[in-house]
N, C-alpha and C positions, 0 to 999 in steps of 0.2 A: 720286870724281866727284860733282858735284851730282846730287841725285835728280831724274830726269825722268820723263816719262809712259811711256817704254818700259821703265823700271825697274819701275814699278808694274803695267804690263800686259805680261807676258811669257808666251810659250808654253812649256808644260811638261807633265808627266804627273801624274796624281793618285796618292794622294788628299790630299796635304798639301804646301803650299809650304815650311813650316818643317821638316817631318819627312821629306819625300821629295825635293823639288826642291833645298833647301839642302844636305842631306847628299850628294846625288849631285853637286852642283856642287863642293862642297868636296873630295870624293874625286877628282873629275876634275882639279881644280887640283893636288892633291898628286901624282898620277901624271904629269901633264904636266911638273912640276918634276923628277921622277925621270928622265924622258927628256932634258930640257934639261941637267941637271947631269951626265949621263953615267954615273950609278950604276945605272941600270935593269938592265944585264946582270949585275951582281954580286948582285942581290937573291935571297936564298934563303928568306926568311921574312917574314911580314907579321903585324902586330898592329893590331887596331882596338879602341879603347875608346870606349864610348858612355856618356854621363852624363845624369843628371837625367831630364827628360821624354823625351828621345830613347830612353833605355833603358826607361823605364816604359811608354810607349805605342808604342814603335817597331814592334812586330810588327803591330799593327792599322793603323798609319799607313804601313806600307811602307818604314820607314827602313832596315831591314836589307838588303832586296833592292835598294833605291836605292843604298846604299853599294857593294854589289857591282858594280852597273852602272857607277857612277862610277869605281870602281877599274879597270874594264876600259877606261876612257877615254870612255865615253858621256857626253854632255851633255844636260841636260833639254830644252833648246830644240830639239835636233836628233833625238833618239831617237824612233822610231815605236813604237806599241803592239806591232806584230808582232815587232820586234826585242827588246822587253822580254820577251815570252813566250818567244821562241827562246833568248835567252841565259840566262834564269833556269832554264829547263828543262834546258839543257846543264850548268849549274853543279850543279844538284840531282842530275842523273843521274851525272855523272862525278866530282864533288867537286873539280873543277879550276877555278881562276880564272885568266883570261888577263890578268894584270896589265899595264895600259897597252898591251894588245894586242901584248905582246912577250915576256912571261915567264909560263910556266904554273906555278902554285903549287897545292899541296894546301890549299884554303881554301874554306869554305862559311859559311853563316849561323851554324851552331853554333859556329864558332870565334871569334865576336865576344865581347868581354868587356863585360858589362853592369854599370853602376853606377847603378841607379835611385834610390838614396837619396843619391847624392853629386852636389851641384850645384857646378860650378866658379864662381869669383867673377864672371866676366863675364856669364854667361847660363846659364839652365837647360838650353839645348840645346847641350851641348858634345860634341865628338868629337876623338879623338886618333888619328893614324895614325903608324906607325913601321915601317920595314923594316930588316932585318939581312942580313948576308952569311952564308956557310956556317959561319964561325967564331963567329957570334953577335954580331959588332960592329954597332952601330947605324949605318946609313948615312945615314939621314935620318928626321926626325920633325917633326910639326907638329900644332898644336891649332887647331881652328876652332870657331866658334860660328855656329849658324843662327839669325838674329835676327828671322825673320819675313818672309813674302812672298818667300822664296827668296834673300834677302840673306844673305851670309856675311861674317864678320869673323875674321881670323887673330889668335890670341893674340900679344900683344906689339906689334901694329900698330894698336891702337885709337886712340892719340893721333895717329899719322901719318894714319890714315884720317879722323879728325875735322878735322885741319889741311888735308888735301887737299880735303875737302868745303867748308870755308870758303873756300879759295883758288879753287876752281872756281866756287863760288857768286858770288864777287866778280867773276868774269869774265863773268857773265851780264848781259845788258843791263838787265833789270828783276828783280833778285833779291828774294826775300821768304822769311821764315821763319815769320811769323805771319799770321793772317788780317787783322789791323790793317794790317800792311805791304802785304799784297796789295790790300786795299781802297784804301789810300793810292796805290798805283801806278795803280789803275783811275781814281781821281779826278783825279790829276795828268795822266794821258794821255788821259782821256776814252774809255777802252777797257773792254771786258768782261773777265771773268776768263779766258775761253778765249783771248782775244787776248793777254793778258799771258803765258800759258803758251806760246802759239804763238811769240811773239817770243823767249822764252828757249830754246825748242827749236831755233830757227833758228841758235843759236850753235854747234850741233854737227851739224846736218843741213840739207839744202836743203828748201824748201817742198814740193817734189814728194816727197822721201823721207819727210817727216813725214806727208803726206796718204796716201801709199801704205802706209806702215807702220801707220797707225791703221786704215785700211780692211782691211788684212790681219788685224789683231787681231780686228776684227768678223767677218770671214769665218771665222776659226778658231772663234770663239764660235758662229756659225751652224752650222758643220760639226759641232761638239760636240753641239749639240741634235739635228741630223739623225741622227747616229750613235746617240745614246742612244735615240731614238724607234724605232729598228729592233731594239733589244735587248729580250728578254723574260726572264722567270724571276726568280730571286732574285740579290741582290748577293753577292759573295764575302765570306768572313770568318767565317761561322758563325752570324751572327744571323738568317739566313734572312729578311732584309728584302726584300719583294717590290718589284720595279720597278713603279711606278705610271704613269709618263709615257706608255707606249704605249697603255694602256687609256684614260687621260684624253684622249689625242688622238682616239682612235676615237669616244668619246662626244661630244667637242666638235665634231667634224666633222659629227656627226649633228644636233646642236642648233644649231650656228652654221655652217650650210652655206657661206655666203659669206665667213666669217671676218671680218666687218666689223660685226657687231651690237655696239654699245657696251655693252650690258648684260653681255656676257661678257668684258669686258676683264680682270677679275681672274682669271678661270679661265685665260685665256691667259698672263697674267703668272705665275701659279702653275705652269703647265705648263712654261714655259721654265726657271724656277728649279729645279724638280724634275728636269727632264731633264739640265741641266748638272751638278747635284750627284750624280745617280745615275751619270753617266758618270765624274765625278771619283772617286766611291767605288769604282768598278771599276778604277781605275788608268788611265783613258783620257786622251786628249789634251785639255787644257783651257787656258784663259788664266787665269793668276794675276791676280786682280782685287780687291783687291791681294794676296789670299791664295787658296789653293785651297779652303780650308774655306768661303770666302765667294764662291766663283767664280760662283755663279748669280745674284747680286743685280744686278750691273751689266748683264749681257746681258738679264735680264728687264725691267728698267726702260727700257733702250734700245729693246727691242722695243715697249714701251708708247709711247715717244716717236715711233717710226716708224709706228705704226699707229693711235694714238688721240689724239695731240696735235692741237690745232686746225690745220686746213689741210693735214694730211698726206694726206687723201684725194685731193687734187689735186696732190700733189708728184710731180715727175719723179725719175728715178733720181739725177740730179746733185744735186737738192735733198736727197734722202735721204742721199747721201754727205756732204753738208755738215753735216747733222744729226749723223751719226756722229762726224765729226771734231770738231765743236764740243762735243758731249757728252763725249767721252773727254778732251779737253783740259781742260774745266772740272772734271770728276771727278778728273783727274790732279792739278790744282792743289790741290784739297782733300786728296788723298792725300799730297802733299808735306808738308802741315801736320802730319798725323798721324805720318808717318814721322820727321820732324825734331823734333817737340815731344814725342811720346809713344812709342807702339809699335803695330805691327800684328801682334804675336806673341801668340797665344793662350796660349802657355806662360809669357809674361811678364806679361800684363795680363788674361787671360781672353778670352772670346769677344767682349767689347765692342771689343777691338782688331782683331778680324777682321770679324765680321758688322756690328758697329757702325760701323767705319770705312767698309766697303763701302756700307752703307746711306746714310751721310752723303755719300759721294762720288757715289752714284747720284742722291740728291736734288738735289745741286748741279748735276749734269749735266742733269737734267730741267728744273730751273728755268731754266737757261741757255738751252736750246733752245726753251723756251716763252716766251722774251722777257723773262726776269727781269732786273732791274737787278743790279749787283754786290751791293748790300745785300740784295736778295731772295734771291740765290743763296747768299750767306753765311748768311742766316737759315734757308734750307731745310736746309743742311748741319748747322746747329746743332740744329734741331728733331729731325732724324733721330737724331743721336747722343745728344741729351739723353734720349731714350726708349729707348736701348739701354744706358745706364749700368748697370754692375753685372752685366752678362751673363756668366755663368760658362762655362767650357769643361770639360765633364764627359762626353765621349762614351762610350757604352756599349761595353765591350770595346776601347777605344782605336781604334775604327773611326769613320771620318768619315761616319757614317750617321744615328744617332739621338743627339741631336736635330738634327744639322747640316743634313740635307737639307730638312726642313720649315722650319727656322729661316731658310733663305735665302728661301723664298717669303714668309714673314711679314715679313722685313726689307725685301723688295722693295716690298710693299704699304705699309709704313711710309714708305719713301723717296718713293713717289708722293704719299702724303698730306701728307708734310712739304713737298714742293714746292708742292702746291696751296695749303696753308695760307700758305706764305710769299708766294705770288703774289697772295693776297687781302689781303696787308698792303702797307705802303709801304716795307718794308726796315728800319724801326726796330724794335728789340726790346730787352727788358730784359737778357737773357743773351747774351753774345757767343760766337762759335764758339771763340775762344781760351780763354775761361773753361771751356767744356765740354771742350775737349781736355785742359787741365790737370787738370780734375776726373777725366776718364777715366784719365789717367796715375796720379794719386794713389789713385784707387779700386783700380786694378790693383796698386799697391804694397801696399795694405792688405788685399787679398783673400787669403784663406788659400790656401796652395799646393795644398790639396786640390781647389780649383776652377780650377786653371790647367794643364789638360792632363796631369795625373799619374795619372788613373784611380784616385784615392784618395778621392773624395767625390762627392756628388750622384747623378745618374742612373747614373754608372759603378759605384756600389756598391749602390744601392738597387733596381736592376732586374736580375732574374735573366737571364743571357745566353742560356740555352737552355731 
């Protein structure tokens, strides 16, 4: 299907869209096919092989446990944190996996076969599932790739998926693949970027469904922040990273009692970004935006739009809802450009594809709701990515904590500055968003694999974990 706003913003669990959400989704698809094909009752053995980055950093990213949950039939959009803890505790205690919620097997994390130095041709995030009967005959097997943002692709279906994408895009009222095409649509129709995205979304959903769906996304983002601010102590994983968001909130409420002093805008933006990514790091419920590792940027910048953009002090709730919808549609339109022209996978192009893309999307959303022209919105997105080019993905211990959590706060501020810079211009600029996206893609190709979520370079090897 053509990539839409609800593909880029989906509810899932932390800490990683490519290493947690994608593998869980792939495993769930595999076991659903076991049920549908009628072979589930004959399954006596299971084999899971993880390749490349999934194997190298899977423990810190929650890949192994996510696969177990997917194999039990859970889906990332629907599973709740309490269910995660309950099922993983049961598997660890009993050594039994309830395959597709129908067949008990002796299987646990330790039974997974890891190939950290083997990268399958399609993508570094590869996984293979196979089940056999009591005689050892393979009943069914499949290989999937988690290509970033929770998206998965099955081996052997890449060409069909690309063809389907092009066919469904052709069915959209106003299709676009590049920023130039998007700006052309805006010019020919006299519409804004969020309007173009809204019209395309109406091809598959009603106006009410789009609006309710986007407001739901925002409410989940807000709930994520609220949950995180109630947690204290250190994050799981062994790095003993202390949660900072609750203490920051306490201090902010003392210094900015009415929560409306403009001199504290950056502290509030930092707080929102940190809170979201601390919740993500603990495996909590977050919105992939467009990835989990970058999940705090868009909610932080949207918070800024709702609280500090001109005129918002007099806005009604309906006005604020309109801002949320418009912001996410414009951000989603820019996300489509990155997904289709480059990548949003840290394992494929480094963190520029995750934090860089999110910063660019957030800048576009903010410029849009602050009254920017399509040219200014495109310029905002370009500025934000241009200054995230070359960003590496080298988290310590394979955990989505250092430098990921702070990086979201920094990128949120970049997005706000990018939007402000673009709005002070007239929309004309020397470097186009398309040129920056292509540059990001090529930079990712040239980047050493050590700096692409493999825990083989950068902070991952130069900082002692304990």
